[in-house]
N, C-alpha and C positions, 0 to 999 in steps of 0.2 A: 709828270711823275706822280707816284702814289703817295699821298699824305696819309701815313698809317694811322696816326692818332686821330685825325679828322674823320677818316673813314670808320674807324672803330667806334668813336663816339656817336657818329650819325647812325650807324647800324644798331648800336645798343638802344638808341631811342626808337628806332623803327621796329625792332624785334617784338616788343610787347604789343604793339599795334597789330602786327601780323598774327601774333598768337591769339589775340582777342577776336580778330576777324575770322580766323579758322574755327575757333570755338563757336562763334555765333553761326557761322555757315553750317557747321556740322550739326548743331542743335536744330537748325531749320530743316535739315534733310534727314528724315527718319531712317532712310537706308544707311546713311553714313554712321549715324548713332548706333544702329543695330549691328553694323559691321564691327565697330569698335568694341561693343559689348561682347560679341562673339570671340574676338581676338583676346580680350581680357580673360574670358572664361577659359579659353584654351591654355593661356599662360598660367593661370591660377591652378588649373588641374594638373599641369606639368610641373608644379612647384617652381616656376620661374618668377613668381611674385606672390607677395602676401599683402600688397597695398590695397587700399580702398580704390574702387573703380575711378573715382574723381581724381585721385592723386596719380593713378596710372595713366589715365587719359591725358592729364595735364602734361606728363612727360612725353607722350606721343605727339601731342600738339606742338610742344616746343621743338621737338625734332623735325616735324614737318615745316614749321615756320622757318627754322634754320635752313632746311633744305631749299625752300623757295628763295631765301636770301642768298645763299651760297651759289645756287645755280645761276642766279642773275649776276653775281660777282664773277663767276667763271666766264659767262658770256661777255660781260663787259671787258674782262682782261683780254679775251680772244679778239674782240672787235677793235679795241683801242690799239692793240699790237698787230693789227691787220692779219691775224691768223684766220679770220673769216673774210670772205670776199667782200662782204658788205655789212655795215652795222645793222643790228637788229633791235637793240634797246636804246642805245644812245651812242655817244662818241665825242671826241673833242669838239669844242664849239666851232661852228663853221659848217662846211659841206657835209661832213660825216654825221654830225648831230642832226642836221636837217634831213639827210637821207633816211635816218632812222625814224624821224617823225613822219616823213612822207610814206615810208613803208607801212606804218601803222594806219595812216589815212587810206591808203590803197586797200589794206586788209578790210577796213570797215566798209569801204565801198563795195567790196566783193561779198562781204558777210554782214549786212546791216543789222541782223539780229544778234550779232555777237558783241562782246565787250572785251575789256583788256584781259580778263582771265583767259578767255578762249584764244586771244592773240598769243599770250605767253605760252600756253600749252601747245599751240600749233608750232611755234618756233622751237620749243623743246623737242617736239616730235620730229621736226625736220632735222634737228641736229642728231637725234638718236639714230637716224638712218645712216649717219656716217660711221663706218666700222670702229673708228678710234674713239668715238663718243658713246658707243652703244652701252658699255658697262656703266658709265657715269650716269646716264639718263635711263637706265633700264626700268621699264614699266613694272617689273616684278619686285624690285627691291628699293627703288628710290621713293621715300615717303611722300614726296610732293604729289604723286599720282593718287595715293590713297586718301590724302587729306588736302583738298584744294582750297585755295583762297577764294573769296568772293570777287565780284567785278570791282568793287571799291578797293579791296585789298590789293588786287593786281595793279590798279591804277596808282595806288600809293607807292608800289614798288617802282613802277616806271617813272613816276614823278621824281622819286628820290634820285634815281640815276641820271635824270635829264636836267636836274636843277642847275641853275647858273648862278655864279657869283655876281650880284648886282653891281659891284664896284669895278670888276675887271671884265665882265661879260664872258668869262671862261666857265666851262663846266666845272662844277665843284669837285667831283670825284673823277679825276683823269687817271686811267690805269696804264698809260703809256710807260713802257720801261724797255729800253734797248737791250738790257741784259736778261729780260724775262725772269726777273727775280720773284719767286713766289713765297719768300719768307713771311711776307705780310699776312699770308693765309694762316700761318701758325699763330699769329697774334689773334686773329679772328677765332680760330679754333679754341684758344685758351680763354679768351675774355669776352666773347660775344654774349654768352648767357651765364649769369652767375649761378642760376639753379642747376644748369647742366654741368658747369665746372665743379660744383660741390658733389653732385650725384655721381659723376664719373671720375672725380679727383683729377681733372684735366691739368696737365703740367708739362710744358715743353722741356726737353733736355737741351741745354745750351750747346752750341756747336763745339766749343772747346772740350766739353765733357764727352760728347759722343765721339769726337775724333780720338780722344785719349783711349776710350774703351775699344774702339775699332782697331787702334794700333796694337792692342794686346789680345785681340781675338781674330778679326778678319785678316789682318796682315800675317799673323802666325798660321792661320788656316790655309792661306794661299801658299805659304812655304811648305806646309805639311801635305796638302791634298792637291795643289795645283788649281788652275782656273777651270778647266772643263768639268762640268757637273757640280761645281761648288754651289752649296745652298746656304743662305742666311735667312733667319726669321727673327722678326721682332713680334712676339705674341701680344704686346701691348703698344702697338705702333703709333697710336695717336695720329698726329698730322704728318707723320712720316719722316721725321728728321733723320733717324738712323738709316732708314731705307734710302732716302735721297742721297745722303753722303756715300752710302755703300754702292749705290748705282753709279755715282760719278767715279768712285775709285775703281770699280770693276770695269767700267767702260774704258777708262784711261789705260788700264792694264791690257785690255783686249786690243786697243789701238797699237800699243807698243809691241804686243805679241804678233799681231797680224795687220801691219800697216796698209796692206793692199786690199784687205777685205772691205766690202761695202759697209759704210758706217751704220746704215740702217740695220743690217744683220747683226753687227756687233752690239748695237743698242738693245736689240731684242735679247741677245745672249746675256747681257748684263741684267736686263729685267728678269730673265728666267732664273737668275740666281737669288732674287730678292723676294721675300715673302713677308706679308704682314697681316695681322688680325687685330681688330679692336671692337669692343662692345658698343662703341658709340658710332652710329651711322654717319654722322657728318664728319667725324674724324677720318673715316675711310674715304669719304668723298673728297676731302681736302688732300689726303695722301695720294689718291688716284690721280687727281688733277695735277698735283705737283710733279709726280713721276711722269705723267703724260707730257707736260711742258718740258721737263728735263730730257726726255727721250726725243721729242721733236727737235730740241736744240742740238742734241748730240748727233741726230741723224741728218741735220742740215735741212729740215723741212720748214717751209715758210708758210704753208697753208694747210689747214687740217683736212681739207678735201683730198689733198695729195699725200697725206701722211700715211705711213704703213699702218697696217691693222695691228697695232701693238697689243700684246697680251700682258695683263697685270695679274700677279698672284696676290690678290688682296681680297679680304672677306670681312663682312660684319659678323661678329659672333663673340661668344664668351669663351676665351681660350681655356678657362678653367673647367668649363662644363662640356664644351663641344670637343669631339675627338676622344679617342680611347687613351687610356694610360698605357704607354709603351713599356714602362717598367712596373707592371702591376704587382707581381710577386705577393699577391694576397693583401695589398694595402687597401684600406678603405672598405666600404660596404658596397656589396653588389646590389644596388637598387635598379629598378627598371630604367631610371634615367641614365645610370652608369652603363647598363648593358647595351643600351642604344642611345648613345649620347646625343644623337641627332634626331631623336624621336620628336622633339618639338623645336621649331625654329620660328622666330617672328617673321613678319612679312619683309622686313628690311634685311633679313639674314639669308644668305645663299647657301643652301644645304650642300649642293654639289661642290662648291668651292671649299667649304669648311671641311668636307670629307677628304678632299684632295690635300688640303694644307695640313690638317691636324690629325688625320686618321692614317694616311697611307705612307708617310715618310717621316724621317727624322733629318736633322740638320747638322752641317759641319760647324755652323756658328749660330749661337742663340744670344741675342743681346736685347737690352731694353731697360726701361725705367718704369716698373710696375706701379700701380696706384698704392698709396700708403694708408688708405682709409680702412676703417672697420665696416663691415657690411651690416646695415641696419635692417634690411629686409630679412625677416626671420626665415622665409622659405629658401632664399638664396644662401643665407648663412649656413643653414643646415645642409644644403646640397653640397657646398664646398667642403664642409666638415666631413661629410660622408665619403668624399672622393679623395681627400688629402689627409692622411693620418697625422701630419705635423700640425694641423689646425688644433690649437689648444687654447682653452679659456677664451678670452675676448681678443682673438687673434687679429692682427693686421693682415691685409691682403698680400703684403710682402712675403708672408710665410708660405701660403700655398703656391704663389707664383715662383718662389725659389725652387720648390719641388717641380713645378711644371717646366721651368726653364731647363733643368737637368733632364727631365723626362723627354723633352723634344730634341735634346742634343745627342748626336751619334755616340754610342758607347764604343769602347775598345773591344774589338772582337777578332781573335786570331791575329792575322797580319794587318788588320784594319785599325789604324790609330783612332783615339778618342777625339770627339769634337771639342770645341772651345765654347765656354759660357762666360759672359760678362754682363754685369748688371750694376746699376746704381739704385740703391733701395734705402728705405728708412732703416736706421740703425736701432730701432726700438726693440727688435727681437733679441739684440745682444744682451740686454739687461732686464727687460720686462719678462714677467713669468711666462707669457704665452710663447716665448721663443725657446723654451727649455727643450721641447721635443725635437725641434729643428736642429738645435745645436748638439744635443747629446745622443740622438738616435738616428738622425739622417745624415748630417754633414760629415761625421767621421767616416762614412763609407764612400765619400767622394774626394777626388783629388783637388781640394781647395789649394790654390797656388798663391793667391794674394788677398790680403785683407787690408784695405786702405781706408783709414779714418778720414773722411772728408767733412766731418762736422764743423771743423774750424774754418773751412774754406767758404768764401762767399760765392754761392751759386744762385744766380737770380731766380726768384720765384720759389726757391726751395726753403721755406721757413722751417720745415722739419729737418733735423740733422740726418745726414746720410752716411752710407758706407759703400764703397765699390768693392765688389767681389769678382775675382777671376778664378776660373776652375776648368778642369777637364772632366768629362763624364767617364771616369774610371776610378778604381780603388786608388788610394794614396800611393804615390810612387817615391816619396821621400819622407823623412821624419820632420821636415821643417816647412814653415809657411812664411813667405815674405810679408812683413807687416809694416805699415806706416802708422806710427803712433802719434797722436796729437799732443802737443805741449801747450800751445796757446792759439787762439783764433786770430782773425784779421784785426789789427789794431783799429781800423776804421773801414768803412765801406769803400772798396776801390772803385775808381772811375771805370776802369775796364776790368771786369771780373776775371777774364783770362790772365790778367797780369797781377792778380792778387798775390800777396806774399805767401800765403799758405798754399794756394794752388801751384804757383811756380815752384815752390819747394818740393811738392809731390812729384811734379813732372821731371824736375832736374835731378832729384836724389833717389828716385825709386830703384834705379839699377845700382845703387851704391850702398849695400847693407853695411851697417855700422856708422853711417853718417848721421849728423845731427846739427840742427841750427835752433834758432829761437822758437821755431814753429812746429817742427816735427822731428821724430827719430825714425830711422829706417833700420829694421832689424830682421834677422831670420830667427824666428821663434820655434820652439818645440811644438810640434803639431798637437800634442796632447792638451796644450793650453786651450786650443780651439774646439776641444771635445767636451769642455766643461762650461756649464752656464753659471754665472754670467761671464761674458767676455770683458776684459779690461784693456783698453787701448790707449792708456795714458803714457806719454813719453817723457824724456828729459829727467829720468830718475823718479817719476811719480809712482811707478809700480814698486820700486824699492822702498820709498818713503812710506807707502801704505803698509807694506810688510813690516817695517820698523814700528809703526804705530801699534800694529796688532801684536807684535812680539813683546813690546814693552808694557802691555796691559795684562792685568791679572784676571780679568773677567770680561765677558761680553754682556751687552744689554739684557739679553734674555735671562741671564743668570740672576738678575736682580728685579726684573719686571715680570709681570704675569703674561702668559700667552693667551690669546694672540695680541699682537700690536696692530692696532687698527680700530676695531669695534665701532667705527662710525656707522651711522645709519645709511642705508641705500634705499631711498624712497622710490626713486624713478618717477619721472614727471613731477618732481618735488615742487615746482612752482605752484601747483594746485594747492599744496599744503602750506605754502609759505605766506607769511603776513608781514608786510611793512607796518610801521606805525599807522600809516594812512588806512591800509586795508583792515587792520585790526580794529581801528576806531569805527569803521563802517559795519563791523560784525556785531551780532547780538550774543556771541558765545562768551561764556564766563572766562575770566582771566586765568583761572586755575587750569584750564585745558590747554594753555599755551606753554611752550618752553622757548627760551632763547635759542636761536639757531646759529651755530658757529660755522663760518666759512673759512677756508684756508686763506683766501685772499685778504681777510681782515686781520689775520694774525701777523703782526709785524713788530719787530724790535721790542720784544718782551711783553707786548700788550695785545689786547683783543678789543677791537673797536666794533662790537656787534650792534646791528640795528635792525635785525630781522627776527621774527618769531616763527614757530612752526606749530601746527596743531599736533598734539601728542595723544594718539588714540589708545594708550596703554593705561587706562584707568577703569574702574568699575563702571559698568553700564555705558561704555563708550558707544555701543550700538544704539543707544537712545538719545545721543547728543543731537542738538539742533544743527551741529556742524554738517551732519549727513545731508541735510537739505541743501546746504551751500555747495557740497561736493557732488551732489546728485548729477549735475550736468556733465560731469566727467566720469560717471560710473563705468561706462563701457571701456573708456581709456584705462582707468585704474584697474579694472578687473582683468584686463588683457596684458598687464605688465608681465614680463617674462622672467621667471626665477630659474634657478638651476634645476628645479623639479618640474618645470613647466609653467603654466599660467598660475595666477594667484591661488585659485581654488585647488589646483592640482597640488600645491604646496601646503594645503590646509590653512590658507590665509584668507581673512575677510577682504572684501574688495577695497576697504578703506585702510587696511593695515599698511605699514611700511613693507617694502619688498624684503628688506633685511633689517632686523633690529636685534642688537646684542644687549640683553638686559643687564649683563654684568658690568657694563660701562657706567651704570647709574646706581650701583649698590653702595658705593662709597663716593663722597663728594669730590675728593681731590683727584685730578687728572692732569697729565701733561699732554697738551694737544699741540699739533704742529701743522704747518702749511704743507700739503702734499705736493703741490707744484709751486716752486719759487726759485729764484736765482740763488738765494742764500738760505741759511738755516734760521728758521723762526719757530722756536719752541716756547710755549707759554704755559704757565701754571693756571689751571682753571679750578675754581673753588666750589663748583657745583651748580645745579639748577638749569643746565643747558643740554641741548641735543647737538651732536656733532655730525655735520655733513661729511660725505666721503672725502671731500677736499680738506678736511681737518681731522685726520685720524687721531687716535688716543693711545697713550701709554699709561697703563695702570700698574702701580706698584702694589705690593701686598697690602691687605687691609690695615695692618698694624703700622705701616709706614707713616712717618710724620711729615708735616709740611717742610721741615728742614731736610728730610731725606729727598723729597721731590726737588727742592731747590739745589741740593748738591749735584743731582743728576743734570739739572738744567744748566748749571755752570759748565758742564762738559759739552752738552749738546749744542749750546749756543756759541761755541768758540770757533775761531778760524780754523783750528786743527780739525774740528768735526766737519767743517765745510769742505776742507781739502779731502778728507777721507770719503765724504759723500760723493764728490765729483769723480772719484775713481771707482765708485761702487754703483751709483744709481744711473738710471737712464736719463740722458741729456735730451731735452725736448726741442732744442734750437730756439729760434725766435730772437737771435741776436744779430745786430748789424754793426755795432760799434765796439765790440770786444766780448771776450768769453765771459766776463762778469755779468753780461746781460742775458746769458743763456739760462733758461729755466731747466730744472731737473725734477724728477719724480722721487720724492722721499718715501720710497717703498718700504712698508712696514715689515715685509718678510726679510728683506736684506738688512733693515735697520736692527734686527735682532742681533746681528753680528757686530754691532758698533762696539769698538774696544773701550773698556773702562780701566783707566790707570789708577794706581793707588793714590789716595789723598788723605793720609792719616790725620793731618791737621785741619782738615775741613776748609781749606783756603778757598776752593772754588765755591763752596756753599756760602761763605761770607760775602763774596763779591756778588753772587747771584741774588742773595737776599736784598742787598742794597739796590741792585738794578731792578728787581721786581718792585720794590717800594717806589722807586722813582717813576717807573712806568705807570703805576697806579696814580701817582700824583699828577703825572703829565696828562692822563685822560681827563682829569677834572678841569683842566684848562682849555679843553676843546671849545671852540666858539659856540657850538650848539648847547653845550652844558652851561656856559656862561649866560646865554640868552634864557635858558630855562630857569636859572636860579637867581639871577641878579635883578635888583630893582632898577628903575629908571632914575637918572639918565644912564643909558647903556654904553655909550661910546667910551667913557673912561674905564669901565670894567673890562671892555674888550682890549683896550690898550695895555692895561696891567696884565691881563691874562696872556697876551702875546709875549710880553717880556719874561714872564715867569716860565712859559713853555719853552722859550728859546734857551733860557738858562738851564733848565732841567735837561734839555737835549744835550747841551755841551757837557754837563756832568756825566750823563750816560755814555757819551762817546769816550770820555776819559776812562771811566770804569771798565768799559768793554775792552779797551787797550790793555788794561791791567789783567783782565781775565784771559785775553789771548796769550799774553806773554807768560802768564802763570801756566797755561796749558802746555806751552812748548816745553817747560821744565817737567811738568807732570808726565808727559809722554816721552821724555828722554831725548828730545831734540837738542836741548842745551842742558848744561849742568849748572851754569851760573844763574843766580837769582837776579832777574832783571825786572822785578816788580818794585813799585814805589812804596816806601815804608809808611807814608802818611796818606792824607786825602789829596789826590792829584788835582792840579788846577784844571779849570774848564778847558776843553779842547774843541776847537771848531773843525768842521769838515775842511780838509785841505792841509791840516796841521799834523796829521798822524805820520809816523816815521815812513811808512811805505809810500805815502803821498808826497812827502818831501823828496824822497829818492826818485819817485816818478817824475816830479817836476824838474829835478836836476837832469834827468836823462832826456827830457823834452828839450831843455835849453841846450844840452850838448848835442842834440840832433840824433840821439841814439834810438829814439822811439817816437811814436805819435799816438795820441789817444784823445777820446772825447770825454774821459772820465770826469774831469772837472766841470766842463760845460753841462754835462748831463746831471750833475749833482749840485749845480748852482754854488760851486765853491771856487775859491781862488787858489791857483797853484802857488805854493810857497817853497822856495829853494833853501830857506834858512830857518833854523829853529827860532820860534818867537822870543823876543827879548824880555817880554813881561813875565815869563814863567820863572819860578824860583830856580836858583842856580843848580841845586841838586837834581831837580827834575830835568833841567836842560842837559846836565851831564848824563843823566840816565838815557835820555832820548838819543844823545850823541853815541852812547855805547850801543844802543839798539841798532842804530844805523850802521855802526861798524860790524856788528855781528851779522847783519843782513848781507854784507859783502863777503864775510869770511866763512860763514856756515852754509853749506850747500842746502841743508834742509830748510833753514829759515829763509834763505833767498827764494826757495821754491814756494813756500807757503805764504810769505808776506807779499802777496800779489792781489790786485783788485778782485779777481774772481773768487777769492776766499775770505776777503775782509768785508765786514758788515757795511752796507751801503748807506744806511740812515736816509733812505730816499723818501722823505716825507712829502706829502702834498703841500704846496705852498699855503701859508697862512691866509693870504688874501683870497684864495679860491675857497678854502674851507669857510672863511667868514662870510663870503658872499652867498654860499650855499645855505649856511645856517640862517642868514637874514631872510633869504627867499622862503625857506621852509617855515620860518616863524610867521611871515606874512600870509602864506597859504593856510597855515593852521588857523590863523585868526579869521580868514575869509570863510573857512569851513564852518567855524563856530557860528558865524553870522548867517549860515545857509542851511541849517539843519531842520528847519520846519518843513512840513510836507507841502511845499508850494514852489512854484517856479518864479524866477525873477530875472531881470536882465543884469548884465554887468554894470550898467550905469546905475541901476538901483542899488546894487551891492556896494558900489563905490561910494554912493551917498551915505551909506551907513558907517563908513570908516572915517568920515571927515572930522567928526568930533571926538575921535579916540586918540588921545595924546600919545599913547604907546605905539599905536600903528603909525602915526605920523612920524615919530622919531625913527623907528626902524625903517620905514619906507625912505626917509631922507638919507639914512646911511646906505641903504641898498642902492638907491638911484644915484647917490652922490650929489643930490640937488634938493635944497630945502623947498624949492617951489615946483616940485614934481606935480604932474597932472594925475589926480587920483583915478579918473576913469580910464585913462590910457594904461596906467600901471595895473589896475585890476584886470582889465581886458587882456593885457599881455600875460599876466600870471595865469589866468584861467585858460587862455588859449593853449598853453602847453600842458594843461592838466585836466582836460575834459575829454569825454568820449561821447560822440553822437548816439542818441538812443536808437536811431534807425540804422539798420545794417547797411543799407545802400549808401549811406554817407560815411560809414566806417571803412568799407571795403571798396576796392576798385571793381568794375563790372566783371573782370576775369575771375575774381575770387568769390563771386556770389554762388557759383555751384558748390564751393566748399561749405559756405554757410548753409545752403540747402541740404547738403549731406549731413551736417550737424543737426539740423532740424529733423531730418529723417531718423537719425539716431535717437533723438529725444522722444520722437513719436513711438518708436519701438520700445524704448525703456518704459514709457507710460503704459504701453500695452502689456509689458511684462508685469508692471506693478498692479495693473487691473486683474491679471490672472492670480498673482500672489495674494491680492486682497481677498480672494474667494476662500483661501485657506483659513482666514480669520472668522468666517461665518459659522453659525451653528451647524452641526453635522446634519440636522434635520432640514436645513435649507436646501432646496433643489439646486442652488448655485454652488453649494459647498464643494471644495476640492481638497483632497489630501495633498501633502507636499509632493509625493511621488506623481500624483495625477497632474499637479500644476507644472512640474518639471516636464512631463511628457507633452502637455498641451503647449507649453512655451516652445519646446523643440519643434513641434508640428506647425504651429501657427506663425512663429516668429523666427525660429532658427538662430544661428549665431549672428549676432549683430556685427556688421563690418566696422572696423575701426575708422572713424571719420578722419579725413585728411587734416594734417597740420597746416597752419598758415605760415606764410613766409613774409619777410619784411616788405617785399614788393606787392603784397596783396592789399596793404593798407593805403589809404589815400594820403595820409600824412605820416612822416617819420615818428611824430609824437604818439600816434595811435599804436604803432608797433611797439614802442617803448613801454606803453601803458598796458598792453595786452599780451604780446608775445605769441609764440606758435600755438599755444593752447587757448588763447583768448581769455586769459585769467584777468579779471578786472583789478587794476591797481590805481585807477584814477580817483580824484577827489570830487569831481563834478560830472554829471551827465548833461548833455545839451540837446537843444532842438534847433539845429540850423534851418534856415528858410522860414522860421516862425517868429521873427522879430516883430514887435508891435509898432504901430504907427508912431512916428516921432522919436523913436528910439531904435537905432540900428544895431545896438550892441547885442551880443549873443544871449540867447535865453538859456538859463541853466537851472539845475537843481542839484541837491546834495547826492553824491553817489551812494551814501548810506541808506537812502530810502529803499524800502522793499518794493516788490512788484506792485502791490496794491497801492501803496502810497504814490508811486510814480504814475500809475494809471489815474488816480484821483487828481493829481496835480496837472497831468496832461489834459485830462478831460475838462478841468476848470479853465485852463488857458485856452483850450479849443472853443469853449462856449463863449468866453469873453471876446475872442477874435471874431467869432461868427455873429454874435448878437450885438456887441458893442461897436465893432468896426466894420461889420458887413462884408466879411471876406468871402470870396468866391470859392468854388470847388477846388480849383488848382492850388489856391493858397492854403486851403484847409487840409489838403491831401497828405502832406508830410506828417501832420499830427495823427491822422488816422493810420498811417503806416506804422508809426511808433506804437500806437495803441494795439494794432493788430498783432504785432510781434509779442506783445505782453499777454495777450489773451490765453494762450496755452498754459502759461505759468500761473495766471490767476485761477484758471479752472483746476489746476493741479494742487495749488497750495491754499487757495482761499475760497473753495467752493462749498464749504460747510455753510449752513444757514447762519448768517450773522445776526445775533440777537437784536442789535441796535437798528438793523435795517429790515429784519424779517425775511430776507431772501439770500440767495447764493450770489456772492458778488462777482464770481467768475462769469456766471450766466448773465448777470445784470450788465456787465460791461460788454459782453459779446452782443447782447441785445441792443445796447446803446450804439455800438459800432455798426451793426447791421441796419438799424433805423437811419443813422446818419448817411450811410452809403446809399440807401434807398432814396433819401431826400435829395442827395447830390447826384443821383443817377450814376453811381460808381459801383464797381464790383470788387471783391477781394482779389481777383486776378489783376485788376488795375493797380491795387496796392502792391502786389508782389512784383509787378513790372515797373514800379516807379523808380526813377533815378533822379538825383538832384540835377539841377541845370548845370551845364558845363561852366566851369570857371573861366571867365574872360581874363586872359593875360594881357596886361598893359605893356606894350613894347616901349622900352626906354629909348628916347631919342639920343642919338649919338651927338656928343659935343662937337661943335665945329672946330676944326684945327685953328690954332692961333694962340 
């Protein structure tokens, strides 16, 4: 039997090895490298990509590696299930496995010059000769033929599939399955490669969802059109789930209709009705193999050599670009690509098949689950935008695919009825601005029949909230749309997703309009509602309550605030501009050039816990700042940021400007900022001196508005009523598994303008907000990091007191928030009775609020289930606490009563609208603060321009009583080992100076691409420097001449590829550098350079500049060479580090240094070259250097007993 998880994990480990093998083999064969370069150039000229060649090549190599692996998997499935006459690669342990090994031995006897690569290629060619396998292994389109593995790579593949379990003697990966179930291939499709999964948004549609969609599309189409000639397409077919189920349904229908007809003929008829396209080559390979196995099974074929020559209507291609628009009607822009949509195809794409499937015909049924991502490749993004007029702003691919699904569906013509369209897609278009065109200009012309809110259902793998749409491709035929409106999500993650409470409600109630339960409402709504953006799909009275809130208000937010709401900066690639305290400490830039940087994620519960700064280039003479030297390495990346007007220069911006900067946000100090994405409402008063990231938009009141005016508004925005209104108004982002209260939403500034403002003549909300704001400021002072900064030693008592104070303040804030919520119910007209406490309320713990007491009571009664209390570290309480004052207890009792009697209060007093107070545990914050204090201290001891070992650094801490106290608290042990502690701390916060130690071998081409970018930037600088010469100088250039020369000699510098987490040798390196390799570490290190008698890591302070690093490395090098007599191989890593520094030394430090009387860049290059000469090494040797492979020590298994 197939062990899916074991197979997936094993292949996930194998894949990067095959990728690296193909890359190395390709680079060793100039013809292959040239071929890739030619294909890249064609794709770029056809606007199919705007990526750097290295990034594009990486994607092709991954596809080829996956093709090699999957083809082997296909062969293994065939041979283990005896669909092949004899095993070719492996087989179950015993005679079949031995037969496969013998076959390989015989092959080598016949072809002694061949290796495993030739063997695999020969058996693939042999299988290709079988008609039924020809398309799967087609030389023209299968990428394994274009990008082969090496002999070692092929051996690795064969070894993987032949490996035996040493304990049982059985083959590890046995593919025997009497049912020929190929669902495991769907798991491989989705999860084999993380980079491919993200690139193509790979996501399988669960069986229960696809069956539901087919019930409302395929089944109805069969009734309308009959079986003969019926055509179904999935334009985003992935691994073929929809196609496989459709084939099985259609085949069964044909069997019932013609029981005496040959099953093989009926299987082909069913296949003739099923069409699929996908942009991902290995998705189509999986879909084709799965359909092939299903057809074999249906036809009763036991061996592939005897199988019919099945024909499959599958093609690799881009359904959005390939094939003409059937419903053109003047939409889009008629570009060359659109006039001939098949003018460019990749090698893996079949032009003839694409033309047949997407050009020549339309379909009775169109179903699918299109990708939800936004397109990052700017060439593709523009190509889609040109062809699909609904593409608006930063659109999700769900928008053009909705158009394309209709476009491929048969329209109603004369006596010919319209085809059926069904899709599950992201619901982001319903409320986000990019969906406006789709909703208001396109969908009103289509017969949308069902809108089913599935955001509350648990659909495995679908973290993004979804909606199911059913429609027919014709003008609307009725004034109503059947809608499933969500009330609440799954109370917890169901064991069987198909049996989830929300999903079962949808299936059971869809045909009963007017029905409602705790989870959904089913209604027939006026079609006009779905012609206006945004859509609101809240059920259970939510729509009516939202209308009541808006009716009972006398203003909306934009009446009292200045437009626009937002005003946050959009830097793009902002990590380059961002500085933690660590990175800022390593910088030489003046403090005045920084501003605090506010993130939405740090705005919580009335407070702002910011710990990041950003360089702010909007001051006089910013173009002369030393910061530009720090940013220079990313100049091409920053200059190529894309604004609405084009690139930065096209928009009249400097390369180091923010992409978007609204100066008006900073003219007055007071602002209300808020978390753009959060489960609940988090609005915070900011008093100035900061910059707001786009995740923390800003509300600005008129300049004359006081702090009290801001707090009065804050008292409304931070209420549970506001959270309820928001959930009906804003886009829900999903991400919940344990309840709707866990679902994040986008607090969209455009829609926030319409937030209803009720009258509050007595300023009651302001009074409560003032107190909550004060408590939040006090609470921030008791953070463990602040205590460590400000307290004297001993530190432990100070931390204990701070914790008690912080917990008390939190309980006070919870109590006051309850008063604010119940005040807002009265302000908005939900209740008339005053249910606020007249004095200072007692402290309230989590779990003691009225809605939580009622929730606990319902759990005990078996009426509901929830993880609310576990997730928030609180205890469910079914009774009102005895220690509260009697009048407060009576008030809470009355609130509980109102929650049962009042429809509106019952609806809003729910976890999804009530503040969570979900604070990070004190223990975790304290431990992090202690760790950072220790690291800060180690940094201070490491700032001189020299290298030292961790052992030496540890020695310098032994007599420091403060360090000893904090370290004892951090480790929980007074007798901690200083050297071990320091080594562990440094290990997680250092970055090797040598690139080959930072990156895995497969990522070194990316690093070389960055070096190439820097070389071209230096060439640009050299040309620009000539504009500064005297006009009489023969080298002088005017600015126009310089621009022309740069265009001629350098051209447009390609964007270097970004790094991925898998590119780095250690997870900590990725954390410290990220996709743009921005340094955030405290220390740099020289692995492999440890001195005699001290094996601890050699390190230096990350704040040292290039020259200081070179001096320190050279000094360490000479010590090892002269004092310890190191040989060339031992010295080489230090020369590698020095070699990588040389270009920077020559760039920034090559003026004549007065104290040395020479150019230090030239000096160190001369030093390097002389040492290489003496050691008989070359710079090519340095470029090719790799650290020795890390030897893994296998742990011995414990003997049983």
